[in-house]
C-alpha positions in Angstrom: 127.1 74.6 151.3 124.3 77.0 152.4 126.2 79.9 150.7 126.2 78.0 147.4 122.5 77.2 147.7 121.8 80.9 148.4 124.0 82.0 145.5 122.2 79.5 143.2 118.8 80.8 144.2 119.9 84.4 143.6 121.2 83.5 140.2 118.0 81.5 139.4 115.8 84.5 140.6 117.8 86.9 138.4 117.4 84.6 135.4 113.6 84.3 136.0 113.2 88.1 136.4 115.2 88.8 133.2 113.2 86.3 131.2 110.0 87.9 132.5 111.2 91.4 131.5 112.2 90.2 128.0 108.9 88.4 127.6 106.9 91.5 128.8 108.7 93.7 126.3 108.1 91.2 123.5 104.4 91.1 124.3 104.2 94.9 124.4 105.7 95.0 120.9 103.2 92.5 119.6 100.3 94.5 121.2 101.6 97.7 119.5 101.8 95.9 116.2 98.3 94.5 116.6 96.9 98.0 117.4 98.8 99.4 114.4 97.2 96.8 112.0 93.8 97.4 113.6 94.1 101.1 112.9 95.0 100.4 109.2 92.2 98.0 108.8 89.7 100.3 110.4 90.7 103.2 108.1 90.6 100.8 105.1 87.1 99.7 106.1 86.0 103.4 106.2 87.5 104.1 102.8 85.9 101.0 101.3 82.5 102.0 102.7 82.8 105.4 101.2 83.8 104.0 97.8 80.9 101.5 97.9 78.2 103.8 99.1 79.3 107.3 98.5 78.2 108.2 102.0 80.7 110.1 104.3 82.2 108.0 107.1 83.8 109.0 110.4 86.5 106.7 111.7 88.3 106.9 115.1 91.8 105.3 115.1 94.8 105.3 117.3 98.3 105.0 115.9 100.7 103.5 118.5 104.1 104.8 119.4 106.8 104.2 116.8 104.3 103.8 113.9 103.3 106.1 111.0 100.1 105.6 109.1 99.9 106.9 105.5 98.5 106.4 102.1 101.0 105.2 99.5 100.5 103.4 96.2 96.7 103.8 96.7 96.8 101.7 99.9 96.7 102.3 103.6 100.2 101.6 104.9 101.6 101.4 108.4 105.2 100.4 108.8 105.2 97.8 106.0 101.7 96.5 106.4 99.4 97.7 103.6 95.8 97.1 102.7 94.0 96.5 100.4 96.4 94.3 98.5 95.6 95.6 95.0 95.0 99.2 96.1 91.8 101.4 95.7 90.1 102.0 92.4 89.8 105.7 93.2 92.5 108.3 94.0 92.9 108.8 97.8 94.3 112.1 99.2 97.7 111.9 100.8 97.7 111.7 104.5 100.4 110.9 107.1 99.6 110.3 110.7 102.1 109.8 113.5 101.5 108.5 117.0 98.2 109.6 118.6 94.4 109.3 118.4 92.5 110.7 115.5 88.9 111.2 114.4 89.0 111.1 110.6 86.3 112.1 108.1 86.2 110.2 104.8 84.3 111.7 101.9 83.9 111.2 98.2 84.6 114.3 96.1 84.3 113.7 92.4 86.6 110.7 91.5 88.7 110.9 94.6 88.4 109.9 98.3 89.3 112.7 100.8 90.5 111.8 104.3 90.7 114.7 106.7 91.3 115.2 110.4 
């Protein structure tokens, strides 16, 4: 009987550890997704501020591993999440950023918004 009890405890411990590992990985994925959305929203806020005021803006963003941030269809897009919903009224220069931290300068030049590293 003690052998079965020990075996049951080992199996239970392995089960608990595997659940913990899967939960940790899931939470890490959610955190990366949140940081990706935050980067897109921060860049969107900078572009919106430039469009509204005409004053240059500096934005610091971090694109997490496995994500690409870019402008497509006049919106900031990062792996399927895009803002603003209806796009910008002005033309925005094409930009694609992969994993890493960036300091971006956003300026208004004529009738277009220029985002540069």
